C-alpha positions in Angstrom: 8.0 0.5 15.0 7.9 3.6 16.9 11.2 5.3 16.2 11.8 9.0 16.6 15.5 9.1 16.4 18.0 6.4 15.1 21.8 6.6 14.8 23.3 4.5 11.9 27.0 3.5 12.3 29.2 3.0 9.4 29.0 4.8 6.0 29.3 1.8 3.7 26.5 0.2 1.6 24.9 -1.3 4.8 24.7 2.0 6.6 23.4 4.0 3.6 20.6 1.6 3.0 19.7 1.4 6.6 19.3 5.2 6.5 17.3 4.9 3.4 14.9 2.4 5.0 14.5 4.4 8.1 13.4 7.5 6.2 11.2 5.5 4.0 9.5 4.3 7.2 9.0 7.9 8.2 11.6 8.1 11.1 12.1 11.9 11.6 15.5 12.0 12.9 18.2 9.8 11.2 21.8 10.3 11.8 24.7 8.6 10.0 27.9 8.3 12.0 31.3 7.1 10.7 34.6 7.4 12.6 36.5 8.2 9.4 36.9 12.0 9.4 38.3 12.0 5.8 34.9 10.8 4.2 33.8 13.0 1.4 30.6 14.1 3.1 29.2 15.8 -0.1 29.7 12.7 -2.1 28.1 10.5 0.7 25.1 12.9 0.9 24.3 12.2 -2.7 23.6 8.6 -1.8 21.4 9.6 1.2 17.8 10.6 1.3 17.1 14.1 2.3 17.2 14.9 6.1 19.9 12.5 7.1 22.5 14.2 9.3 26.1 13.0 8.6 28.5 13.1 11.5 32.1 11.9 11.0 35.3 11.7 13.2 35.4 11.6 16.9 32.2 10.3 18.5 30.2 13.2 20.1 28.3 12.0 23.2 25.4 14.5 22.2 24.3 11.8 19.7 23.1 9.7 22.4 20.3 12.1 23.6 16.9 10.9 22.6 18.1 7.9 20.4 15.7 5.0 20.3 17.9 2.6 18.4 21.5 2.5 17.2 21.8 0.4 13.9 25.3 -1.0 13.6 27.0 -2.1 10.2 28.6 -5.4 10.0 32.1 -4.1 9.6 32.0 -2.4 13.0 32.6 -4.5 16.1 29.8 -4.5 18.8 32.5 -4.0 21.3 33.8 -0.8 19.7 34.2 1.8 22.5 31.6 4.3 20.9 29.1 1.3 20.4 29.5 0.5 24.2 28.5 4.1 25.1 25.0 3.4 23.5 24.7 0.1 25.3 25.8 1.8 28.7 23.1 4.6 28.1 20.5 1.8 27.7 20.0 2.3 24.0 19.3 -0.9 22.0 22.1 -1.7 19.4 20.7 -3.7 16.5 22.3 -5.0 13.3 21.2 -3.9 9.9 19.6 -7.3 9.2 17.6 -7.0 12.4 16.3 -3.6 11.1 15.5 -5.0 7.9 13.6 -7.9 9.5 11.5 -5.5 11.6 10.3 -3.8 8.4 9.9 -6.8 6.1 7.0 -9.2 5.6 6.6 -12.7 4.0 8.7 -15.8 4.7 12.4 -15.7 5.1 15.3 -18.3 4.7 18.4 -17.4 6.5 21.7 -19.1 5.6 25.0 -18.8 7.5 28.2 -20.7 7.9 31.9 -20.2 7.5 32.0 -21.4 4.0 29.6 -22.1 1.1 26.9 -19.6 2.1 27.2 -17.5 -0.9 26.8 -20.4 -3.4 24.1 -22.0 -1.1 22.2 -18.7 -1.0 22.4 -18.0 -4.7 21.2 -21.7 -5.5 18.4 -21.4 -3.0 17.4 -18.1 -4.6 17.2 -19.7 -7.9 15.1 -22.6 -6.7 12.7 -20.3 -5.0 12.5 -17.9 -8.2 11.9 -20.8 -10.4 9.2 -22.2 -8.2 7.5 -19.1 -6.9 8.0 -16.8 -10.0 9.9 -14.2 -7.9 12.1 -14.1 -4.8 14.5 -11.6 -3.0 18.1 -12.8 -2.7 19.9 -10.5 -0.1 22.3 -10.1 2.6 26.0 -10.8 2.7 25.8 -11.8 -0.9 26.0 -8.0 -2.0 22.5 -6.8 -1.9 21.7 -5.2 1.7 18.5 -6.7 3.2 17.6 -3.2 4.2 17.5 -2.2 0.4 14.5 -4.4 -0.3 12.7 -4.9 3.1 10.1 -2.1 2.4 9.2 -3.8 -0.9 8.4 -7.3 0.6 4.7 -8.3 1.0 2.8 -11.1 3.0 3.4 -13.2 -0.1 7.1 -12.6 -0.5 9.8 -15.1 -0.2 13.2 -14.0 0.7 16.6 -15.8 1.1 19.4 -14.1 3.0 23.1 -14.8 3.3 24.0 -13.8 6.8 27.5 -13.4 8.3 28.6 -13.9 11.9 29.1 -10.0 11.9 25.6 -9.3 11.1 24.4 -12.0 13.8 26.1 -10.1 16.5 23.3 -7.8 17.2 20.0 -9.5 16.4 16.9 -9.5 18.7 13.6 -10.3 16.9 15.2 -11.7 13.7 13.3 -14.9 12.9 13.7 -16.8 9.7 11.2 -19.3 8.7 13.9 -21.6 7.8 17.5 -21.4 8.9 20.8 -23.0 7.9 24.2 -23.3 9.5 26.3 -25.0 6.8 29.6 -25.4 8.8 31.7 -23.7 11.4 35.6 -23.5 11.0 38.1 -21.1 12.3 37.5 -17.6 10.9 37.3 -14.1 12.1 38.9 -15.0 15.4 40.4 -11.4 15.5 36.9 -10.2 16.0 35.1 -13.0 17.9 38.1 -14.0 20.0 37.4 -17.7 20.4 35.7 -20.5 18.3 33.1 -20.9 21.0 32.1 -17.3 20.7 32.2 -17.6 16.9 29.9 -20.7 16.9 27.5 -19.3 19.4 27.2 -16.2 17.1 26.4 -18.4 14.1 23.8 -20.1 16.1 21.9 -16.9 16.7 20.3 -17.4 13.4 18.0 -19.9 14.8 17.4 -18.6 18.3 13.9 -17.3 17.8 12.7 -20.2 15.7 10.0 -22.5 17.0 9.9 -26.3 17.2 7.7 -26.4 14.1 10.4 -24.7 12.0 13.5 -26.1 10.5 17.2 -25.4 10.9 19.4 -27.0 8.3 22.6 -28.4 9.7 25.7 -30.3 8.5 25.8 -33.6 10.1 29.6 -34.0 9.2 30.6 -30.8 11.1 30.9 -31.7 14.8 30.0 -27.9 15.8 26.8 -27.8 13.7 25.7 -31.3 14.6 26.0 -30.4 18.2 23.9 -27.2 17.6 20.9 -29.5 17.1 20.7 -30.2 20.9 20.8 -26.3 21.6 18.4 -24.6 19.2 14.6 -24.6 19.4 14.1 -25.4 15.8 13.7 -29.0 14.3 17.1 -30.0 12.9 17.3 -31.0 9.2 20.7 -32.7 8.5 22.6 -33.1 5.4 25.6 -35.4 4.9 28.1 -36.1 2.4 29.7 -39.1 4.1 26.9 -41.4 5.3 23.3 -42.3 4.9 21.0 -40.7 7.5 17.6 -42.1 8.4 16.1 -38.7 7.8 17.8 -35.9 5.9 19.5 -35.4 2.6 22.6 -37.4 1.8 25.3 -38.2 -0.9 24.8 -41.8 -1.7 27.8 -42.6 -3.9 27.2 -40.4 -7.0 23.6 -39.6 -6.2 22.0 -37.1 -3.9 19.1 -38.5 -2.2 16.3 -37.3 0.2 15.9 -39.8 3.1 12.7 -40.2 5.0 12.3 -42.9 7.7 15.2 -44.8 6.1 13.7 -44.7 2.6 15.6 -42.8 -0.3 14.1 -40.6 -3.0 16.6 -39.7 -5.6 17.1 -36.0 -6.1 19.9 -36.0 -8.9 23.2 -37.4 -9.7 26.3 -35.4 -9.2 27.0 -35.8 -13.0 23.9 -33.8 -13.7 25.2 -30.9 -11.7 27.4 -28.0 -13.2 29.2 -27.7 -9.8 32.2 -29.6 -9.0 33.6 -31.0 -5.6 32.2 -32.5 -2.5 31.9 -28.9 -0.8 29.6 -28.0 -3.6 27.5 -31.2 -3.4 27.1 -30.2 0.3 25.9 -26.6 -0.9 23.5 -28.3 -3.2 22.0 -30.5 -0.4 21.7 -27.6 1.8 19.8 -25.5 -0.6 17.6 -28.3 -1.4 16.8 -28.7 2.3 16.1 -25.1 2.7 13.8 -25.0 -0.3 11.9 -27.9 0.9 11.3 -26.1 4.2 10.0 -23.1 2.2 7.5 -25.2 0.5 9.0 -26.1 -2.8 8.3 -29.4 -4.3 11.3 -31.7 -4.7 11.0 -32.3 -8.4 11.0 -28.5 -9.0 14.2 -28.1 -6.7 15.9 -30.9 -8.6 15.4 -29.2 -12.0 16.7 -25.9 -10.7 19.9 -27.2 -9.3 20.8 -29.0 -12.5 20.7 -25.5 -14.3 22.8 -23.6 -11.7 26.4 -22.8 -13.0 27.8 -21.4 -9.8 28.9 -17.9 -8.6 31.6 -15.6 -9.4 34.9 -15.7 -7.3 34.3 -19.3 -6.1 36.5 -21.7 -8.1 35.5 -19.8 -11.2 37.3 -20.8 -14.4 38.5 -17.6 -16.1 40.3 -18.9 -19.2 42.9 -21.1 -20.7 46.0 -19.4 -22.0 48.7 -21.3 -23.7 47.4 -24.7 -22.1 47.3 -23.1 -18.6 44.1 -22.9 -16.9 43.3 -19.9 -14.6 40.8 -20.2 -11.6 39.6 -17.3 -9.6 38.8 -18.5 -5.9 39.0 -15.1 -4.4 36.2 -16.0 -2.1 38.5 -18.5 -0.4 39.0 -16.0 2.4 40.0 -18.4 5.0 42.0 -21.7 5.1 39.0 -24.1 5.0 37.5 -22.4 2.0 40.9 -22.4 0.2 41.3 -26.0 1.0 38.2 -26.7 -1.1 39.6 -24.7 -3.8 42.9 -26.8 -3.8 41.0 -30.1 -3.6 39.0 -29.1 -6.8 42.2 -28.8 -8.8 43.1 -31.7 -11.0 46.4 -30.6 -12.4 49.8 -29.2 -11.0 49.0 -25.8 -9.7 50.7 -22.3 -9.1 48.8 -21.0 -6.1 48.5 -17.3 -5.0 47.9 -17.0 -1.2 48.0 -14.4 1.5 46.3 -11.2 2.5 44.8 -9.8 5.7 45.6 -11.5 9.0 42.5 -12.7 10.7 44.5 -14.6 13.4 43.9 -18.1 12.0 46.3 -21.1 11.5 47.4 -22.1 8.0 48.7 -25.6 8.9 45.8 -27.5 7.5 45.7 -25.6 4.4 49.5 -26.3 3.7 48.9 -30.1 4.4 46.0 -30.1 1.8 48.5 -29.3 -1.0 49.1 -32.9 -1.2 51.6 -32.8 -4.1 49.1 -30.5 -6.2 51.0 -27.2 -5.5 54.0 -26.5 -7.7 54.8 -23.2 -6.3 53.1 -21.0 -3.6 53.1 -17.2 -4.3 52.7 -15.2 -1.2 51.4 -11.7 -0.8 50.2 -9.5 1.8 50.2 -9.2 5.7 50.2 -12.9 6.2 53.0 -13.8 3.6 55.6 -14.4 6.3 53.3 -16.3 8.6 52.3 -18.6 5.8 55.8 -19.3 4.8 56.7 -20.2 8.4 53.7 -22.6 8.4 54.9 -24.0 5.0 58.5 -24.5 6.4 57.1 -26.4 9.5 55.1 -28.7 7.1 58.2 -29.4 4.8 56.9 -27.4 1.9 59.6 -25.1 0.6 58.4 -24.3 -2.8 57.4 -20.7 -2.0 58.2 -17.2 -3.2 57.2 -13.7 -2.3 55.6 -11.0 -4.3 55.4 -7.4 -3.3 52.3 -6.7 -5.4 49.2 -8.6 -6.6 50.3 -7.8 -10.1 53.8 -9.2 -9.6 52.3 -12.4 -8.1 50.0 -12.9 -11.1 52.9 -12.1 -13.5 55.2 -14.6 -11.7 52.6 -17.4 -12.1 52.0 -16.6 -15.9 55.7 -16.5 -16.5 56.3 -19.9 -15.0 53.2 -22.0 -15.4 53.4 -24.5 -18.4 50.8 -26.0 -20.5 48.9 -28.8 -18.6 49.3 -26.8 -15.3 46.9 -24.3 -13.5 47.1 -20.9 -11.8 44.8 -20.6 -8.8 44.0 -17.4 -6.8 42.7 -19.0 -3.5 44.4 -16.7 -0.8 43.0 -18.3 2.4 42.9 -14.8 3.7 40.7 -11.7 3.6 41.4 -9.0 1.0 41.3 -6.1 3.4 44.5 -3.9 3.3 45.1 -4.5 -0.4 41.7 -4.4 -1.7 38.2 -3.2 -0.9 36.8 -6.6 -0.9 37.3 -10.1 -2.3 35.2 -9.2 -5.5 37.7 -6.4 -6.3 40.6 -8.8 -5.9 39.0 -11.5 -8.1 38.1 -9.0 -10.7 41.7 -7.8 -11.0 42.8 -11.4 -11.4 40.3 -11.8 -14.1 41.4 -8.6 -15.8 45.1 -9.7 -15.7 44.2 -13.1 -17.2 42.2 -11.6 -20.0 45.1 -9.2 -20.8 47.3 -12.2 -21.4 
């Protein structure tokens, strides 16, 4: 790439690593811009390579002059006014995963979806590492793709968890295998409509060829319909029916189906993951791995050894007969529904957080007699309470702080019951991210 000047927007982990990659690639003029004038520029500079200019506060138009590319961090909307200035000036606006892809080599598996993508990416990463001896696992899972792009080789295999925010500004991005696990209401405050949100997810496969695979959930109407609109060959998985071709749940057995014939992958009893949603994640991971050239027998052994990821229906401890579960990654109602369905005992549920403009009605209906008390926090507390009232659920209380919510649950839950943090909302406004929220919950439990 012949870049003389690049502007990187956003001073978080994605922006910092984009700057590092650009300087490593020899780009002479790299500018990091962030609208927050209160950023500690000296501390930020310690994380950046020499020669990166830091600009904060109100956007100066002189940054446009001579810029070849503007690299946008996922936390910044492509419709932000200063981003529009670049576009109006004819300057390409690309995402940090687009930048990483342009500098990377080897084969890439890209995984997106509203829910399940972290577990599926981590599991696919394990399968690939077990089979190939090494693999990069990057993206929205917490390791920026830009941080490893320069280390990839023609023999590398990489699996990336990719969010809709990261897909808003892709151009040449082209995974060898892609996957869209599901599409349910989320981030509508950013994308506006479900149609726009789904179309953004579908960007992951836009550059694939008819010889390449896109793994899709047959039981999700939106992803099933994508098969008709993408250039790649669809590879379906299903938890509800036997497909002629694909990977399916047949009773308690996961099977690979080829022209109507079944080959057993494993039984669900051999897995360390619980719940139908996790069986779907396993099927998707196996499908992606097969597309990346892994033998089925090797993938089957790897999935049996996988114990899950932190913050996703993560058992924390049992205290006084009460079992505590951290599902902080339940950042939208559909994800949180899966958390509730996994509970096998009366449950005190901590919910609420940042308002992303979604409905909580289906989440409330999924309580199905399992929720003893709903403890509400954050910006959405009143909206969730209204949805609960509408559904006839009145066993809720409000807590002013996260600590107060945790304390209420530990004071009231009795032996044989559970306490579940599964907020159905993002953590922003109270926490830096869902990991911090989950870690604070685990710290509270371990203090009991």
